[in-house]
N, C-alpha and C positions, 0 to 999 in steps of 0.2 A: 504493500500500500504506500509506503514511503517513496519508493521509486516512482510510482504513478503520480503522486501529488507533486513532487518536485519536477517531474518531467513535463506535466501539463503547465505548471507555473513557468518553467523555462521556455516552453513553446510560446506562451502569450508574451513573456518578457522579450523574447527575440523579435516577435511581431511588432510590438510597440517601439522597441529600441531602434529597429531598422528604419522607422519612419521619422521619428523626431527625438529619439533618446528617451530616457526615463524607464527603461526596463527594470532597473533595480527597485523601482517602486512596487513591482509585482513580485519579483523573485526573492529579494532579501526578506521581506516579511513572511513569505511562504516558508523559507528555510528556517527562520527563527520559530515559527509556529510549529513546524514539523519536528524540529530538534531543539526544544527549549533548554536542554541541559548541555548543549554543545558549546565549545569555546567560540566566542564571536569571531575571532580571527580565522578560525577554520571555516566558518560559514561564509565569510567574506572571500576567502581564498577559493572556495568551491564555486561561489557565484562568478568570480573572475575567470575561473577555469572554463566555465560554460560560455559566458558572455563574450570572451575574446574571439571565439569561433564565430558567433553570430555577427559581430561587428566586422570581422574580417571578410566573411562571405558577403555581407551587405555592401562593403566597399567594392568587392569584385563585381557584384551585380550592377551597381550604379555605374562603375567605370566602363561597362560595356555599352551603356545607353546615354550617359551624360558625359559631355566633354569637360572633364575636371581640369582645374588649373594646377597641374602637378608642380609647376615651377614654384608656386607659393605653398602648396600643401606639404611637400616633403620637409621644408624647414619647420612648418607648423607641427608636423608629426614628431620630428626630432626634438623640438623644444618641448612638446607635450610629454614625451618619454622622460626627458630630464626633469621637467617640473613635477611629474608624478612621483619620481624617485625621491626628490627633495621633500615633497609633501608627506610621503609615506615615512621618511626618516623623521621628520619633525613631529609627526603624531606619536612617535615613540618617546618624545621628550616633553611635548606640550599637549595638553588636552584641547580638543576642538569644541568643547561644550559651549563656549561663548558664541559659536556660529549658529547654534540651534535657534536662538531667538531672533537673530538677524536675518537668517535665510528666508523665512516666510515673507518678511517685509520686502526683501529684494525681489522675490518672485512676484509679489503683488505689483510692484513697479513695472516689471517686465510684461506682465499680463495687461495692465492698463495701457501701457505705452503701445503695445502691439494692437490692442483693440481700437484705440483712437487713431492710430496711424494706419488707416485702412489700406493704403497703397504700399505699406511696408512689405517688402519681400514678394510682391506680386510680379515684378519684372526683373529679369536678370540683367543688371546694368553695372558691371564691376566699376568701382570708383577709382581704382588705382591699377598700376601695372609695374612690372619690373621689380627693382629693389624695394621700392616703397610698399608694394603689395606683400612682398616676402617678409619684410620687417613687421608689418602689422599682423600678418598671419602667424608669424613666429611668436609675437607677443600674446596673441590669443591662445595659441597652443601652450605656451609656458605658463600663463596665469591659470587657465582652466585645468591644465595638467596638474599643477601644484594643488589646486583646489580638490581635484579628483583623488589625488593621493592622500591629502590631509583629511578630507571630510567626505565629499562625493555626491550626495543626492542632487540630481538634476544637472550633472556635469554635461551630459549630451545635449540637453535642451539649452543650456547656456552657450555651448559651442554654436548651435544653430542660430540663436538670437544674435550673437556677436558677428558671425559671418554675414548675416543679413544686414545688421545695423552699421557695422564698421566698413565692410568691404563691398556692399551693394549687391550681394548675391540674392537670387530669389530663394524661396523656402526649399524648393526641390534641390537646387545646386548646393545650398547651405547644408541640408541634411546629408547629401552625398559626401560633401567635403568633411563634415563632422565625423563621419564614420571612420575615415582614415586616422584622424587624430585620436578618436576614442579607442581604436584598436591599439594604437601605440601606448596610450595611458593604461589600458586594461592589461596589456602584455607586461608593462613595467611593474605594475602592482602585483601581477601574478607571479613574476620571477621572485619578488620579495617574499610572498607567501610560501612559495615552494621552498625557498632557501630556509625558511623558518619551520617548515614541516606542517604548515597550516593548510592542508588540502585533502579532500576525500576523493581519491582517483576513481573509486568504483562508482560514485555518484556522478562525477564529472563527465565520464564517457557518455552516459545516457542523456544527461542534461545538455551536453554540447550538441548531440544529434538533434534533440528537440529544439534547442535554441536556433540552430541553423535552419531547420524547417520553418520555424516561425519567422526568421529573418528573410528567407526567400519569399514567403507569402507577403510580408509587409512591404518589401522592396518592390515587388511586382505591382502591388496596389498603388504605391506612391508614384511609380513610373507611368502607370496607366492613367491615373486621375490628375496628376500634375501638382503644381505648386499650391493651388487653391485647397486641395484636399490636405496637403501637408500642413498648411497654415491652420486649418480647422483642428487637425489632430494635435498640433503644437499647443493651441489654446486649451484644448481639453486636458492634455498631459500636464501643462503648467498649473491649471486649476486643481487637478488632483494632487500635484506636488504641494501646492499651498495648503490644502486640507491636511495632507499627511504630515508635513513638516510643522504645521501649527499645532496639530495634536501632540506631536513628539515634544515640542518646545513648551507649550502652555497647558497641556492636558494632564500634567502630573499632579 
């Protein structure tokens, strides 16, 4: 029964994550509910062991249909990997609890801004090129990578929003671009968890397959229905993140 529960959760997480990020909103609570006595680091490591495959396959799927701006994304991915390592190291020294009360407020600002800026992310009109675009993309990757390693909730959605707001990508291109950076941050965190022995390989295998299947379904839907669909899912996921993070921060 445990295998079935976490596999179904991983399938849905891969589906949501492939569109706008936020898969952890589904899979991490499912893992904690299924294994209440497990070490949290082991559950986080198992989550990363599954989700890295979903984001990796989503990147591959998007790259076949969307003309990604690789010249800017590779620096972003490299910076994300470094940032994630730094954040994961810092969390061993400093508690991220102070972010719990700040995060819902930041997400509310993102939601309100996106709702009122109705044309935001509807057209793919990159604002920069060359070194300028690379530096901004790398800064996005570094900052969100650090956040992902240090705390994590909503990292994929923050990537999508910043690619739209700062680089002028539409929601479909931003989501596709975010997958490469998210794969790098997931891989970085996963290596740390493996090194510390915090991973359940027997669950990872099944969950990874389910996550990839969900990712492939989500990617196909996003590609079929385009940027308007991705924008709506983004708003729904951010709204769910606000409710979840608010409950975690103020519901105690």
